N, C-alpha and C positions, 0 to 999 in steps of 0.2 A: 192180274187172274184171268182165266181164259174169257171171262163175261168182257171185260174191259177189251181184248185183246179183238176176240170178234167184232165188237162194236167197231172198233178203232178201223179193221179192215173192210167192213161195209161201209163206213163213211167216207174211208178211202174212194170206193169204188162209185158210191154217189158223186163224190166229189168230181171223178174223171168223167162224168155223165153230164153232171153239170157244166163242165170245160168242152164238153162236146157240143153241148147245144150253144154255149158261149158261141162257140167257132163257126157251127152252121148255120143258126138263126139270128143272132145280134150281131151280122156281120154288116159295117157301114159301107162298104165297095158295092154290096149289092142287096136287096131286099131277098129274105127265104120265100123259095117259091118251092120247095121238094117238101112231101107230106110228111107228116112226124111219126108216120108210123115204125120206123124203124127205131126210132129214139124212143118212144112208146115201148115197146118191145123191150128194149132194153131195162129202161125203167121196170117193165112188169118180171122180166127176168131175174135182175137185183130184187126186188120186193120179195121175189120167191124165196130167196136166199139170207132173208132176214135169220139171224142165228136163231135157234129154238131156246138160247138162255133167254131170249126177250119175252117171251110168255111165260116165265116163271114169277111166281108171286115174290119174290125177291128182287127183280130187276129194277123196281123202284128205287131200291138203296142205290144204285148207282147211278149216277146220271148219265144220260145219252144212249140208256141202254134198252127202254123199255119197247116193247112193241107198237106202244103208240107214237111214240117218238118217230119209230122204223117208218110208221105209216104215214105219219104228217110230210115227213123228208121226202117221202116219194110222189106224195101228193101236189106238195110245194116244185117238186121237180117237173110235173108234167102240166102246173100252171106258169112256172119261168118258158117253158118250151112253146106252148100254145098261146099266150098273151100275145107275141107279137104279128102270130099269124092269123090273129080275129081282129087285129085293130083295122083293116081295112072294112069300108062299107062295102067291099065285093069278096069278105073271106066264104071261105067254105063252109058253110052251114054245120057240116060235120065238123070241125075243129070249132066252131061256136058251141055245139050242142056239149061234144066232150069237154071244153072250158069250164061250161057251165054245170055238166055232171061231177068233175072233180071238184069246182069251188064248193059245190055243195057237201062232198064228202068231206071236205077240208072243215067245214063248218060244224058237220056232227062230229067228226073226231075229236074237235077241238071241247064239244060242249059235253064229250062222256064223262 
């Protein structure tokens, strides 16, 4: 169905973002120092493109198609991006605040 196709395309786009995070942030040859703004904007853009079908009452009938599923995956990508950038005692306070914000949002999303 089109719901599953839209879902699959969105999952693939998120996987590309996660691959970018892996390449830019989780490098073993040098620690990441670039601000996360560009990748956070890509995640925001991906989230804005969540298929409309994800909000339909029947989305729960198809695995991995509900809006909460997509929102949770976006939050997980943000946490994946920010965790290594906040591991240092001298981490940018903005990144630490963003990590805390997204972690709280993930908890709220899971509890709904």
